[in-house]
MARTITOR-637579 format. One line per 3 residues: number of its first residue (from 1); for each residue x, y, z of N, C-alpha, C. Coordinates in steps of 0.05 Angstrom, whole numbers, plus 5000, padded with zeros to 4 digits. Atoms other than C-alpha are relative to their C-alpha. Example, Ala and Ser with C-alpha at 12.3 -4.5 7.8 and 13.67 -1.06 7.14 Angstrom:
1> 5018 4976 5000 5246 4910 5156 5018 5024 5000; 4984 4976 4999 5273 4979 5143 4985 5022 5014
This chain:
1> 5012 4975 4998 4999 4995 5001 5018 5030 5005; 4988 4970 5003 5016 5081 4988 5012 4998 5029; 4993 4984 4978 5019 5091 5060 5027 4985 5009
4> 4982 5023 4994 5066 5029 5079 5021 5009 4985; 4965 4999 5017 5116 5043 5024 5015 5033 5011; 4990 4965 4982 5126 5126 5058 5012 4990 5020
7> 4997 5001 4980 5125 5098 5113 5021 4979 5009; 4986 5022 5002 5170 5036 5108 5034 5019 4995; 4978 4986 5011 5226 5099 5089 5019 4997 5031
10> 4983 4996 4964 5241 5097 5178 4995 4971 5004; 4991 5024 4985 5245 5027 5179 5022 4987 5008; 4976 5010 4998 5315 5018 5182 5017 5028 5007
13> 4990 4973 4989 5366 5077 5213 5013 5000 4969; 4992 4982 5029 5401 5078 5142 4986 5007 4982; 5017 4985 5024 5344 5092 5097 4996 5022 5000
16> 4999 4957 4990 5325 5163 5132 5020 5012 4988; 4978 4980 5005 5395 5189 5125 4996 4992 4962; 5005 5001 5029 5392 5166 5049 4991 5015 4989
19> 5022 4976 5006 5326 5200 5038 5013 5027 4998; 4996 4982 4992 5350 5255 5074 5017 5013 4975; 4977 4993 5019 5417 5265 5028 4989 5004 4971
22> 5001 4993 5037 5389 5257 4960 4978 5019 4999; 5015 4976 5007 5332 5306 4972 5010 5027 5008; 4979 4980 4991 5379 5354 5011 5016 5010 4969
25> 4991 4995 5020 5420 5345 4940 4979 5015 4976; 5010 4992 5025 5371 5350 4896 4983 5029 5006; 5010 4969 4993 5343 5422 4932 5024 5015 4992
28> 4968 4977 5010 5424 5446 4923 4991 5005 4977; 4989 4996 5022 5424 5424 4854 4977 5027 4989; 5022 4986 5011 5352 5467 4840 5006 5028 5006
31> 4995 4975 4985 5373 5524 4878 5024 5013 4981; 4976 4992 5023 5443 5528 4836 4987 5005 4974; 5011 4992 5028 5407 5524 4775 4990 5022 4991
34> 5020 4979 5003 5351 5571 4785 5014 5029 5005; 4993 4974 4996 5407 5620 4810 5019 5018 4974; 4982 4988 5028 5444 5621 4743 4971 5005 4993
37> 5020 4994 5026 5378 5625 4707 4989 5028 5018; 5006 4973 4991 5358 5687 4754 5015 5023 4995; 4987 4981 5003 5422 5713 4746 5005 5009 4959
40> 5001 4999 5028 5411 5708 4666 5028 5002 4991; 4985 5005 5000 5466 5675 4656 4998 4975 4969; 4996 5013 5027 5484 5651 4576 4970 4999 4985
43> 5024 5008 5019 5421 5632 4538 4980 5011 5016; 5022 4991 4983 5376 5656 4600 5000 5033 5000; 4988 4976 4992 5400 5730 4586 4972 5020 4994
46> 5024 4984 5002 5327 5752 4560 4978 4980 5008; 5008 5013 4991 5289 5704 4595 4970 5014 5011; 5026 4989 4990 5210 5722 4626 5008 5008 5026
49> 5005 4996 4980 5199 5748 4695 4996 4985 5022; 5015 5012 4980 5188 5710 4754 5004 5017 5029; 5015 4995 4983 5163 5713 4825 5025 5027 5019
52> 4982 4994 4979 5227 5735 4868 5012 5023 4979; 4984 4977 5016 5250 5792 4805 4975 5018 5011; 5024 4996 4988 5177 5817 4831 5016 5013 5030
55> 5000 4991 4981 5209 5824 4904 5023 5021 4984; 4982 4987 5002 5272 5853 4875 4993 5032 4987; 5011 4963 5007 5241 5917 4837 4989 5003 5018
58> 5021 4979 4980 5197 5932 4896 5030 5002 5023; 4987 4994 4980 5264 5930 4940 5021 5026 4985; 4991 4982 5019 5291 5983 4885 4990 5021 5007
61> 5016 4977 5001 5236 6024 4891 5000 5011 5031; 5001 4992 4981 5239 6024 4969 5023 5023 5001; 4979 4985 5004 5305 6057 4960 4998 5032 4981
64> 4996 4974 5018 5288 6109 4905 4972 5009 5002; 5025 4980 4985 5220 6141 4947 4978 5002 4984; 5027 4995 5010 5169 6124 4904 4987 4973 5004
67> 5002 5022 5001 5158 6061 4934 4961 4994 4997; 5033 4996 5008 5073 6074 4931 4988 4992 4975; 5008 5006 5036 5080 6065 4856 4991 4971 4998
70> 5002 5036 5006 5088 5990 4860 4968 4989 5008; 5035 5018 4995 5010 5981 4887 4986 5014 4986; 5011 4990 5027 4993 6023 4827 5003 4980 4976
73> 4987 5024 5019 4988 5959 4780 5005 5016 4963; 4985 4989 5027 4999 6008 4716 5025 5014 4996; 4966 4996 4999 5063 6033 4741 5020 4976 5005
76> 4987 5031 5004 5083 5968 4763 5005 4982 4977; 4995 5017 5025 5071 5939 4696 5024 5020 4984; 4982 4994 5016 5117 5986 4666 5034 5007 5009
79> 4979 5002 4992 5174 5984 4716 5000 4963 5005; 4990 5026 5001 5170 5900 4707 5007 4994 4971; 4990 4995 5018 5171 5917 4636 5026 5012 4990
82> 4975 4989 4999 5235 5948 4639 5019 4987 5007; 4978 5022 4989 5262 5900 4683 5008 4974 4980; 5004 5023 5015 5242 5844 4629 5017 5012 4980
85> 4992 5000 5025 5271 5879 4578 4984 5006 4978; 5026 4999 5021 5200 5896 4540 4981 4973 5002; 5010 5027 5000 5177 5827 4550 4974 5006 5012
88> 5018 4998 4986 5107 5815 4568 5001 4981 5021; 5000 5012 4975 5079 5788 4639 4991 5019 5017; 5014 4987 4980 5057 5816 4698 4983 4990 5030
91> 5007 5007 4968 5054 5807 4772 4991 5017 5020; 5016 4979 4984 5005 5845 4817 5023 5003 5027; 4985 4998 4962 5043 5876 4890 4976 4998 5011
94> 5019 4992 4976 4996 5866 4947 5008 4987 5025; 4985 5009 4975 5048 5847 5005 4995 5026 5010; 4998 4977 4984 5040 5894 5062 5027 5016 4995
97> 4970 4993 4997 5094 5942 5076 5021 4993 5012; 4977 5008 4986 5129 5909 5122 5013 4978 4984; 4987 5013 5020 5150 5867 5064 5009 5009 4987
100> 4986 4984 5019 5176 5913 5025 5029 5008 5024; 4985 4996 4983 5219 5928 5083 5015 4983 5007; 4981 5019 4996 5243 5860 5090 5026 5001 4971
103> 4989 5005 5025 5262 5853 5021 5022 5026 4989; 4984 4974 5005 5300 5921 5021 5023 4990 4994; 4969 4994 4998 5371 5908 5032 5002 4982 4969
106> 4992 5004 5034 5367 5860 4956 5002 5013 4987; 5001 4977 5032 5366 5922 4913 5027 5011 5001; 4964 4996 4999 5447 5928 4935 5012 4982 4978
109> 4983 5022 5009 5459 5863 4899 4988 4993 4968; 5014 5012 5022 5444 5825 4833 4981 4992 4998; 5020 5017 4989 5386 5795 4828 5004 4968 5006
112> 4987 5021 4990 5420 5733 4822 5009 4990 5027; 4990 5010 4977 5455 5731 4880 4979 5000 5019; 5025 4995 4977 5395 5769 4918 4979 4965 4996
115> 5012 5031 5000 5365 5699 4896 5011 4981 5021; 4988 5029 4989 5407 5651 4924 5010 5013 5029; 5001 4999 4971 5420 5689 4987 4970 5000 5017
118> 5030 4998 4990 5338 5695 4998 4996 4971 5007; 5011 5023 4999 5324 5629 4981 5018 4979 5014; 4982 5020 4984 5386 5592 5014 4996 5000 5028
121> 4995 4990 4970 5381 5630 5075 4976 4989 5015; 5029 5016 4999 5294 5608 5080 5003 4976 5000; 5000 5036 5006 5308 5539 5055 5014 4997 5031
124> 4985 5011 4970 5363 5528 5114 4978 5005 5024; 5009 4993 4974 5317 5566 5169 4983 4976 5004; 5012 5021 4998 5259 5516 5148 4999 4978 4993
127> 4993 5033 4992 5293 5458 5136 5007 4990 5037; 4993 5005 4973 5323 5463 5211 4977 5005 5015; 5019 4998 4984 5258 5487 5238 4985 4962 5004
130> 5008 5023 5000 5223 5426 5207 5011 4974 5007; 4994 5020 4988 5271 5384 5226 5002 4991 5032; 5003 5000 4970 5267 5400 5298 4968 4985 5009
133> 5036 5000 4996 5191 5391 5292 4995 4964 4979; 5000 5031 5013 5193 5314 5249 5019 4982 5011; 4975 5016 4995 5250 5287 5279 5005 4972 4979
136> 5000 5019 5015 5250 5215 5263 4985 4989 4979; 5019 5008 5024 5195 5224 5212 5011 5024 4972; 4996 4981 5028 5239 5282 5163 5003 4985 4977
139> 5005 5010 5027 5251 5230 5111 4978 5007 4986; 5037 5015 5012 5175 5214 5103 4993 5034 4995; 5009 4978 5018 5164 5285 5098 5017 5007 4982
142> 4995 4988 5020 5208 5307 5057 4993 4993 4974; 5001 5015 5033 5200 5257 4994 4967 5001 5002; 5029 4988 4990 5121 5278 5022 4999 5027 4977
145> 5010 4965 5000 5130 5353 5012 5018 5007 4968; 4979 4991 5019 5198 5351 4954 4978 5010 4977; 5015 4999 5016 5148 5365 4898 4996 5037 5008
148> 5006 4976 4997 5123 5433 4938 5018 5017 4996; 4982 4992 5002 5192 5451 4955 5011 5012 4974; 5000 4989 5025 5212 5448 4887 4986 5024 4985
151> 5012 4966 5012 5169 5498 4858 5005 5021 5017; 5003 4970 4992 5176 5544 4916 5034 5006 4994; 4976 4999 5009 5252 5538 4897 5003 5020 4975
154> 4996 4988 5026 5242 5551 4824 4984 5025 4994; 5014 4971 5014 5192 5612 4823 5012 5025 5023; 4998 4980 4976 5234 5647 4893 4982 5015 5016
157> 5029 4985 4984 5174 5657 4929 5011 4992 5020; 4995 4997 4973 5171 5660 5009 4983 4989 5020; 5014 5020 4990 5142 5593 5021 5019 4988 5024
160> 4987 5014 4979 5201 5575 5055 5003 5011 5045; 4996 4970 4972 5203 5644 5108 4973 4990 5008; 5027 5000 4978 5127 5636 5125 4996 4966 5011
163> 4985 5020 4991 5141 5560 5134 5008 4991 5025; 4982 5001 4979 5189 5571 5182 4991 5013 5023; 5011 4980 4975 5161 5625 5224 4972 4988 5011
166> 5024 5009 4992 5089 5585 5229 5021 4970 5014; 4987 5024 4988 5137 5526 5250 5013 5007 5025; 4992 4980 4971 5168 5580 5306 4975 5001 5011
169> 5020 5000 4978 5105 5591 5331 4984 4978 5016; 5021 5034 4988 5077 5511 5336 5031 5000 5021; 4986 5008 4982 5145 5496 5369 5006 5011 5030
172> 5001 4973 4972 5153 5556 5424 4976 5005 5013; 5026 4989 4990 5084 5565 5445 5004 4992 5031; 4999 4998 4975 5087 5523 5508 5019 5009 5019
175> 4982 5002 4975 5152 5532 5541 5010 5038 4996; 4990 4974 4998 5175 5603 5504 4968 5016 4980; 5027 4991 5003 5101 5639 5492 5003 5029 4981
178> 4990 4977 4999 5128 5713 5488 5021 4997 4964; 4986 5003 5021 5185 5691 5426 4976 4979 4977; 5029 5014 5021 5115 5642 5395 4994 5019 4991
181> 5012 4967 5006 5085 5719 5392 5012 5002 4978; 4982 4994 5019 5142 5743 5360 4999 4989 4975; 5006 5018 5021 5143 5689 5303 4976 4999 4986
184> 5022 4994 5008 5070 5698 5292 4999 5029 4992; 5011 4972 5002 5067 5778 5294 5018 5002 4968; 4982 4999 5019 5127 5770 5232 4978 4984 4981
187> 5018 5009 5026 5073 5734 5186 4982 5017 5003; 5020 4971 5005 5045 5805 5186 5011 5004 4965; 4993 5000 5020 5087 5798 5116 4985 4985 4980
190> 5012 5017 5016 5033 5747 5091 4977 4998 5021; 5026 5003 4977 4966 5754 5144 4983 4984 4996; 5015 5023 5002 4924 5705 5118 5006 4977 5002
193> 4992 5021 4995 4966 5657 5129 5002 4993 5032; 4992 5011 4969 4966 5666 5203 4968 5000 5009; 5022 4991 4992 4890 5670 5210 4988 4979 5020
196> 5008 5018 4980 4877 5599 5239 5015 5003 5021; 4986 5006 4978 4936 5605 5288 4990 5020 5022; 5021 4983 4991 4906 5666 5303 4972 4993 5025
199> 5024 5019 4984 4839 5624 5327 5008 4984 5015; 4986 5024 4969 4880 5575 5364 5008 5015 5028; 4987 4981 4978 4911 5632 5407 4978 5002 5014
202> 5020 4995 4986 4846 5651 5420 4981 4990 5013; 5019 5025 4981 4809 5588 5436 5020 4985 5015; 4988 5009 4982 4866 5565 5483 5013 5027 5021
205> 4997 4970 4982 4872 5641 5519 5032 4998 4992; 4979 5000 5003 4943 5643 5494 5013 5032 5003; 5002 4961 4997 4946 5724 5518 5026 5009 4998
208> 4983 4990 5001 5015 5724 5527 5011 5006 4967; 4993 4995 5029 5036 5704 5454 4979 5022 4977; 5016 4977 5017 4970 5749 5422 5017 5021 4999
211> 4986 4974 4992 5005 5804 5460 5028 5006 4989; 4986 5001 5011 5067 5787 5429 5003 5009 4973; 5009 4990 5033 5047 5789 5362 4985 5022 4992
214> 5005 4978 5001 5003 5849 5374 5018 5018 5002; 4982 4975 4999 5060 5891 5388 5024 4996 4975; 4978 5006 5026 5103 5860 5327 4988 5026 4981
217> 5012 4987 5026 5045 5883 5276 4996 5033 5009; 4996 4977 4999 5036 5950 5307 5018 5015 5003; 4974 4997 4998 5113 5960 5323 5004 5012 4967
220> 4990 5011 5025 5133 5937 5249 4982 5035 4980; 5022 4982 5018 5061 5986 5220 5007 5024 5014; 4990 4987 4990 5086 6038 5264 5027 5014 4986
223> 4975 4995 5014 5153 6041 5231 5001 5007 4971; 5011 5000 5029 5123 6032 5156 4994 5027 4990; 5011 4970 5007 5081 6100 5162 5024 5026 5012
226> 4978 4965 4995 5149 6142 5196 5017 4994 4965; 4977 5003 5016 5193 6110 5137 4988 5012 4967; 5009 4999 5024 5142 6117 5077 4969 5014 4999
229> 5023 4983 5002 5080 6159 5098 4981 4988 5008; 5018 5020 4995 5012 6146 5114 4981 4990 4967; 5007 5005 5018 5002 6142 5044 4991 4970 4988
232> 4993 5030 4999 5030 6074 5044 4976 4979 4997; 5022 5016 4994 4974 6043 5074 4977 5006 4980; 5036 4999 5018 4908 6071 5023 5023 4987 4974
235> 4991 5010 5025 4957 6047 4962 5005 4970 4997; 5012 5029 4991 4957 5978 4990 4979 4992 5003; 5038 5002 5003 4885 5979 5002 4994 4999 4972
238> 4989 4997 5029 4886 6000 4935 4999 4982 4982; 4995 5020 5028 4918 5949 4904 4990 4971 5006; 5014 5027 4988 4887 5889 4947 4971 5009 4986
241> 5016 4999 5015 4828 5921 4918 4996 4989 4964; 5001 5007 5026 4842 5919 4848 5015 4968 4994; 4993 5033 4995 4875 5848 4863 4977 4988 4998
244> 5024 5025 5003 4809 5818 4875 4988 5003 4982; 5016 4998 5032 4775 5848 4810 5017 4982 4977; 4981 5025 5019 4841 5807 4774 4990 4982 5004
247> 5009 5026 4994 4820 5748 4815 4968 4998 4987; 5016 5011 5015 4755 5752 4793 4990 4997 4965; 5005 4998 5033 4766 5765 4725 5015 4971 4990
250> 4989 5014 5007 4812 5703 4727 5028 5001 4977; 4976 4982 5010 4870 5743 4707 5033 4972 5014; 4986 5018 4994 4908 5702 4755 5009 4971 4989
253> 4991 5028 5005 4954 5631 4740 4977 4983 5017; 5020 5006 4987 4886 5601 4773 5008 4964 5007; 4999 5027 4990 4913 5526 4759 5027 5000 5019
256> 4984 5003 4974 4975 5543 4812 4990 5001 5024; 5019 4998 4976 4927 5559 4861 4991 4970 5018; 5014 5023 4993 4908 5506 4918 4971 5007 5017
259> 5023 4994 4984 4844 5544 4936 4973 4985 5000; 5029 5011 5017 4770 5522 4932 4991 5023 4976; 5007 4985 5021 4764 5592 4894 5013 4992 4978
262> 4990 5002 5024 4806 5569 4843 4989 4977 4990; 5001 5019 5015 4786 5510 4837 4965 4995 4990; 5029 4991 5006 4710 5526 4832 4995 5014 4978
265> 4997 4982 5031 4731 5585 4786 5004 4982 4976; 4986 5008 5026 4763 5535 4738 4978 4975 4986; 5021 5025 5000 4710 5484 4751 4973 5008 4971
268> 5026 4984 5016 4657 5539 4704 4986 5016 5020; 5020 4988 4991 4623 5567 4762 5010 5029 4997; 5001 4968 4997 4612 5642 4773 5024 5011 5020
271> 4982 4991 4979 4662 5677 4801 4989 5014 5038; 5018 4988 4964 4610 5703 4862 5000 4974 5013; 5001 5028 4986 4595 5634 4873 5030 4988 5011
274> 4973 5006 4992 4668 5615 4875 5008 5009 5034; 4994 4980 4979 4678 5670 4926 4982 4987 5028; 5021 5006 4977 4616 5644 4969 5018 4960 5013
277> 4989 5012 4989 4647 5578 4966 5029 4990 5012; 4967 4995 4985 4722 5594 4989 4984 5004 5034; 5014 4985 4973 4681 5636 5050 4992 4972 5013
280> 5017 5019 4991 4647 5570 5063 5018 4986 5011; 4980 5025 4994 4713 5524 5061 5025 5013 5016; 4986 4981 4985 4749 5575 5096 4980 5002 5035
283> 5013 5007 4980 4697 5572 5152 5001 4967 5013; 4995 5029 4988 4694 5498 5162 5032 5002 5009; 4963 5009 4987 4779 5493 5165 5002 5018 5024
286> 4987 4984 4977 4776 5548 5222 4979 4981 5027; 5016 5020 4989 4718 5494 5245 5011 4978 5006; 4984 5017 4992 4772 5443 5244 5014 5004 5024
289> 4995 4996 4975 4812 5479 5287 4992 5004 5024; 5011 5002 4972 4764 5493 5340 5001 4968 5008; 4993 5025 4996 4755 5420 5335 5019 4983 5014
292> 4974 5010 4986 4824 5406 5349 5006 5003 5022; 4997 4990 4974 4831 5446 5406 4981 4985 5016; 5017 5013 4986 4769 5411 5432 4999 4967 5013
295> 4993 5038 5001 4795 5329 5421 5032 5007 5019; 4978 4997 4993 4865 5368 5444 4982 4998 5035; 5004 4993 4980 4835 5389 5510 4977 4991 5014
298> 5019 5019 4985 4771 5344 5527 5009 4971 4994; 4993 5034 5005 4795 5270 5499 5032 4998 5002; 4965 4999 5002 4873 5281 5502 5021 4999 4976
301> 4977 5000 5021 4900 5285 5439 5021 5027 5001; 4976 4983 4995 4961 5313 5437 4998 5029 4989; 5016 4967 5015 4972 5392 5427 5024 4990 4977
304> 4984 4994 5023 5025 5375 5373 4981 4987 4976; 5022 5007 5016 4972 5340 5335 4982 5022 4995; 5022 4981 5000 4921 5399 5348 5024 5022 4983
307> 4981 4978 5011 4980 5449 5319 5002 5000 4981; 5003 5016 5025 4986 5401 5259 4971 5008 4986; 5022 4989 5010 4914 5412 5245 4994 5028 4991
310> 4989 4976 5008 4925 5483 5255 5016 5016 4975; 4990 4994 5018 4974 5492 5201 4998 4992 4981; 5015 5012 5022 4940 5447 5150 4984 5022 4997
313> 5031 4985 5007 4873 5495 5158 5019 5038 4988; 4987 4978 5010 4926 5559 5148 5000 4997 4978; 4994 4999 5032 4936 5547 5072 4965 5000 4987
316> 5029 5009 5009 4856 5532 5065 4989 5031 5009; 5013 4975 5002 4836 5606 5085 4988 5016 4986; 4994 4978 5025 4850 5649 5031 4994 4991 4970
319> 4997 5007 5029 4832 5645 4961 5022 5009 4985; 4972 4992 5014 4905 5674 4942 5022 4978 5003; 4985 5011 4986 4941 5618 4977 5010 4973 4973
322> 4978 5015 5026 4996 5578 4919 5000 4978 5011; 4982 5020 4993 5026 5517 4914 5032 5002 5012; 4976 4994 4989 5087 5553 4937 4999 5008 5036
325> 5002 4992 4971 5056 5570 5000 4993 4966 5016; 5003 5030 5003 5051 5487 5006 5020 4995 5030; 4977 5011 4973 5118 5482 5061 4993 5008 5030
328> 5013 4998 4975 5073 5508 5116 4976 4970 5012; 5012 5026 5000 5029 5441 5102 5009 4983 5019; 4989 5013 4993 5091 5410 5111 5007 4999 5033
331> 5001 5005 4963 5097 5432 5191 4983 4990 4997; 5028 5002 4984 5023 5420 5202 5011 4966 4993; 5001 5027 5004 5043 5344 5167 5017 4985 5021
334> 4982 5001 4983 5102 5342 5212 4995 4990 5025; 5012 4998 4985 5064 5359 5272 4982 4967 5004; 5016 5029 4995 5013 5305 5256 5005 4968 5004
337> 4990 5023 5014 5050 5247 5236 4998 4980 5029; 5003 5014 4984 5058 5218 5306 4980 4987 5008; 5024 5006 4984 4986 5212 5321 4977 4985 4980
340> 5020 5010 5029 4961 5190 5247 4993 4971 5006; 5006 5027 4991 4972 5113 5261 4975 4993 5014; 5031 5006 4983 4916 5116 5320 4981 5010 4988
343> 5029 4988 5007 4869 5162 5286 4988 4998 4963; 4999 5000 5030 4873 5146 5215 5015 4964 4998; 4997 5028 5011 4872 5072 5178 5022 5013 4975
346> 4982 4999 5020 4931 5056 5127 4988 5007 4977; 5013 4988 5028 4882 5071 5071 4996 5034 5005; 5006 4970 4998 4863 5147 5095 5032 5007 5008
349> 4979 4984 4999 4939 5160 5119 5018 4995 4965; 4995 5005 5031 4952 5136 5042 4991 5025 4984; 5028 4982 5013 4894 5183 5016 5018 5029 4999
352> 4990 4980 4988 4931 5236 5058 5027 5019 4988; 4979 5003 5020 5002 5226 5023 4992 5009 4980; 5005 5003 5035 4980 5222 4955 4983 5028 4991
355> 5018 4978 5009 4930 5286 4962 5027 5017 5003; 4976 4983 4997 4993 5327 4989 5019 4994 4979; 4985 5010 5020 5036 5302 4936 4992 5018 4970
358> 5013 4990 5026 4987 5316 4885 5002 5032 5004; 5001 4967 5002 4973 5394 4905 5025 5010 4999; 4971 4994 5000 5049 5400 4909 5011 4998 4972
361> 4992 4995 5031 5065 5372 4840 4983 5003 4978; 5016 4992 5028 5001 5386 4796 5008 5027 4988; 4996 4978 5026 5023 5458 4782 5028 5002 4987
364> 4978 4999 5016 5093 5442 4767 4995 4982 4975; 5000 5009 5021 5074 5388 4719 4981 5015 4981; 5020 4982 5013 5014 5432 4687 5016 5012 4985
367> 4993 4976 5005 5066 5486 4679 5029 4991 4975; 4989 5007 5026 5111 5437 4640 4982 4989 4977; 5018 5003 5017 5059 5412 4602 4992 5018 4982
370> 5006 4981 5011 5036 5476 4575 5022 5007 4980; 4977 5003 5014 5108 5488 4557 5009 4982 4978; 4996 5021 5021 5125 5433 4519 4983 4999 4986
373> 5028 4995 5010 5053 5429 4488 5000 5021 4985; 5018 4959 5014 5045 5513 4468 5024 5011 5004; 4981 4976 5006 5114 5543 4479 5008 5012 5032
376> 5004 4994 4971 5137 5578 4544 4989 5021 5008; 5020 4983 4994 5094 5630 4532 4980 4998 4999; 5026 5009 4989 5037 5596 4538 4982 5013 5011
379> 5023 4981 4991 4976 5639 4559 4982 4964 5016; 5013 5018 4982 4947 5585 4614 4966 4998 5001; 5030 4995 4999 4878 5616 4614 4982 4993 4971
382> 5018 5009 5022 4864 5595 4538 5002 4970 4999; 5000 5037 5006 4881 5516 4546 4975 4997 5027; 5016 5018 4978 4845 5471 4591 5020 4993 5028
385> 4985 5002 4980 4879 5476 4659 4980 4997 5028; 5009 5000 4972 4838 5457 4719 5017 5007 5026; 4982 4990 4971 4858 5475 4784 4989 4974 5021
388> 5007 5020 4981 4864 5403 4819 5011 5003 5019; 4999 5004 4971 4899 5421 4873 4985 5013 5023; 5013 5004 4990 4851 5459 4895 4976 4977 5010
391> 5011 5024 4984 4809 5404 4903 5005 4974 5013; 4986 5008 4985 4865 5362 4932 4998 5008 5022; 5005 4991 4968 4863 5411 4989 4972 4988 5007
394> 5028 5010 4995 4787 5400 4989 4993 4974 5016; 4993 5036 4999 4797 5330 4993 5016 4999 5037; 4982 4998 4983 4850 5336 5047 4979 5005 5024
397> 5017 4986 4984 4807 5381 5090 4978 4976 5009; 5021 5015 5000 4744 5333 5084 5015 4966 5016; 4985 5034 4994 4794 5268 5099 5014 5013 5037
400> 4991 4990 4980 4818 5316 5168 4976 5002 5024; 5031 4997 4979 4744 5331 5198 4994 4975 5001; 5005 5038 4998 4730 5253 5189 5013 4991 5016
403> 4980 5010 4983 4792 5240 5230 4985 5014 5029; 5005 4988 4972 4774 5294 5287 4973 4996 5006; 5032 5011 4987 4696 5284 5287 5003 4964 5014
406> 4997 5022 4990 4716 5207 5304 5013 4993 5023; 4983 4995 4977 4768 5236 5358 4986 5003 5016; 5014 4985 4974 4714 5276 5387 4980 4988 5008
409> 5023 5015 4995 4657 5232 5390 5010 4989 5027; 4995 5011 4975 4650 5196 5460 5018 4976 4983; 4996 5020 4996 4681 5137 5477 4984 4981 4993
412> 5017 5019 5011 4624 5095 5469 4978 4998 4982; 5005 4995 5030 4604 5118 5407 5016 4994 4982; 4989 5006 5014 4659 5104 5382 5012 4962 4997
415> 4996 5034 5000 4668 5029 5409 4970 4981 4990; 5025 5011 5002 4597 5016 5391 4995 4998 4961; 5007 5000 5021 4610 5042 5322 5028 4979 4977
418> 4979 5029 5007 4674 4991 5318 4978 4968 4998; 5019 5024 4992 4632 4941 5347 4976 4992 4968; 5023 5007 5028 4576 4943 5285 5021 4999 4980
421> 4975 4994 5022 4635 4954 5234 5008 4968 4987; 4987 5028 5006 4663 4879 5251 4979 4983 4997
């Protein structure tokens, strides 16, 4: 069975080490290759822009004194066209001003070197955090998560950073709540991925961590206001409104998204119905968080499993979630693995592993297919590209809810169900 095959990775002392070394070597090779690609060496001198290019452009605008212009899409389009040598392609910018500050130092380095430093540093931080959480299950988690790690490296996105921050929140919540809160506050760079954790802290009354997180958000917001002026916030909010319009019209690469919105929209439903579907799924994901808290407090489930549910739900709240956000899901899987054998059958575990692999690999495989079949400039909106990763995440949430519901039922009911099934 699929679950047994993956779990057999841990069957001997030598196997996990070999798998970890292989995965790390593969990740290092991808980082080196993409550093040359971003550096425009050789045949890549006239390449199109990728995500990290947008980070580098924004970093330059921080020092140029006109940062608010990156939140005006017409002005940003001109900046990106100039950076790409007139080539087409556009990446809207909706990150909070705090993220602008974070990437600002990279303006002083060429884009290839900046990419290498950013990706290598965040990848190392993520892997160290994941190793601390996963323990003996590290090899298994890395194998299941490999496609998501590869796609994050490929576009130069910040999934490793957000995954590491959420991992640090979970690691330090019990013994170092203030540090945990600081890590959660740093998630202001991508706040929609921190909603589930905020609900968990409220439900478990982690006031010290919440206070620390709030202090980070307020202090960083004040700093951004002092540096960039009040207009940066109106510009940011305007970019969010314009981005929502882009999403409604399907201008984003929806097949790369892992949200219910993308799955429904690409299935042919209206944008308004897809938004309502996303809102419903977000509510269900947050209900899973509350159910996990109940399971921990009333049924004695481990705190690690509850936090794993929280990390998993984090990538299901927003319609803007992409495949490069899945390193957060790796944190959730690592936290849940020790308890999965007790809460899920081998078949259910196999389905869970398969869904995570599918969500991470689908965008990569679909992009490769489009490139081979229609060329590197293929417009995904003109071809059949369903958002299968979004469907996989919906199925994963359903499976997780099934496990939580079974665990939350009274023991007598569980025993009766088992007896009848037998």
